C-alpha positions, 0 to 999 in steps of 0.5 A, a space after each residue: 499499500 503506497 502511503 506517500 503522495 504520487 510521483 507524477 512523471 507524465 509531463 512537466 505540465 502537471 506542476 503547481 504553483 509554489 507558495 511564493 509564486 502564488 503570492 506573486 499572482 496575488 499581488 499582481 496589478 492588472 488591467 484589461 490586456 485586450 485594450 492593452 492596459 495590463 502592466 504585468 503582461 506588458 512587462 512579461 512580454 518585453 522581458 521575455 523579448 529582451 532575454 531572447 534578443 527580440 524587439 517584442 513578445 506576445 503572452 498566449 494561453 499555450 504553447 500551441 497557440 504560440 506555435 500556431 500563431 508564429 507559423 501564421 505569420 510566416 506561411 501563407 495558405 497553400 504554402 509549405 512548412 517542412 519540419 521533422 516527422 516527430 515535431 510538436 507542431 506536426 504530431 501534437 497540435 491536431 492539425 492546427 496549421 492546416 485547419 487554421 492557416 491552410 498550411 501544408 506540411 512535409 517532414 524529414 526523418 530524424 534520430 531522436 529529433 536531432 536536427 541534421 542540415 542536410 536532411 533539411 536541404 533534401 526535402 525543402 523546395 524553395 522554388 517548386 514552380 507553378 504546379 507544386 508547393 514551394 517551402 515557405 518556412 521551416 520549424 525547428 524544436 529545441 529541446 525536442 520533446 518527442 525526441 526525448 529532450 535533444 538539444 539541438 546541435 548549434 552548428 546544425 541550426 546555423 547550417 539551416 539558417 544559412 541555407 533558408 536565408 539564401 533561399 528566402 525560407 523563413 524560420 520558426 523556433 518551438 522553443 517550448 523547452 528552450 530553457 532546458 537547452 539553455 541550461 544544458 548547453 551553457 549556450 546564452 538564450 539570445 544565441 539559441 534565439 538568434 536567427 529565427 523569424 519567430 520563437 515560442 517559449 513556454 512558461 508552464 513546463 519547466 518553469 512551473 508557471 500554471 499557464 502561458 507561453 510568449 511568442 517573440 519576433 519583430 514589433 511588426 510581427 508581433 502587432 500582426 500576431 496580436 490581432 490573430 490571437 484575438 481572431 483565435 479566441 486567445 485574447 484574454 482580459 485581466 491576465 496579470 495574475 498569470 504574467 505575474 506567475 511567468 515573471 516569477 518563474 523567470 527569476 526563480 526557476 531557470 537555473 533550478 532546471 538542472 536538478 531536473 536534468 540531474 534527476 532525469 538521469 537517476 530515472 534513466 539509470 534505473 531503466 537501463 537507458 543510455 545516459 548519452 541520450 538523456 540531455 535535459 529532463 526527458 527520458 524514454 524507455 523501451 518495455 515490452 508492455 507499456 500499459 501493464 508497465 504503467 499500471 504497475 508503476 501506478 500501483 506503487 505510486 509512480 505516475 508515467 506515460 505510455 507513448 507508443 506501442 513499446 515506449 514509455 515517457 518520464 519528464 522530471 520537474 519542479 514538483 519532483 525532488 531528488 528524494 522523489 527521483 530516487 524512489 521512483 527510480 527504486 520502484 522502476 528498477 523492480 518492475 519487469 520490462 
């Protein structure tokens, strides 16, 4: 019989605001953001833009909306986006680019989501002619969720950017977990965001805020995105409470992501996962019967996610301590795989 609280490793989206974050939310000065009158939200948007070396930012209720707004700005109806076959914008946003923006998509194969410039160049069609679809934008994801938290190699990113600029192709960065890439690699945030036309970053994953992402770009593009956000139903009112949580997270929860990365390696070792494949806070493991493995783990107080016919996913986060990681590792190591 499990007496301790369950250890939830399904995702880093399950975190709850800390007491200090709740206090910051309660004290936030608020106004109507659709009218441009919420000071906390405006401060968050500019703060994130400054951190990433961009002109302006736009607060959105979700990472998917931030991504879709970014893509909308770069790819016209009937034009093409290329991304890797495991990209979040391809696998986990329910066809939104096609539904809302008329965007067609083609994908390249990748190993654990790792970007390889040659694979991008092989599939992209910058000038496909009058009877084929031309590539308008390339999407890169850093870190890569379904790749297992992969940090994209900067040399490959720069090679893709060079190719895109040469051929007039725009670039979107799905940086939902860009904070993790920054902490894991030591690369400054402006360098990670440099060279992209639009960048999305999430506040409600590793940073532990309850809601929200920010899209950053040029001021002209952000002004256009603000209109599309309203069309998509994402214009919110007194968002300062949520923005205050994001600003608190930026001040207090970025550097501590290193703890999540270390805890992920503890879990990986228990499941005999190659430690070289665990760069950040996400662990994928192969098991013979994922549904049974997940059920047995849950009976012992460890909550996991099945992803695919033979894979499980574990994600460490703000609410998983080192003691939790060790206890979960002991449970998982004892289960038949």
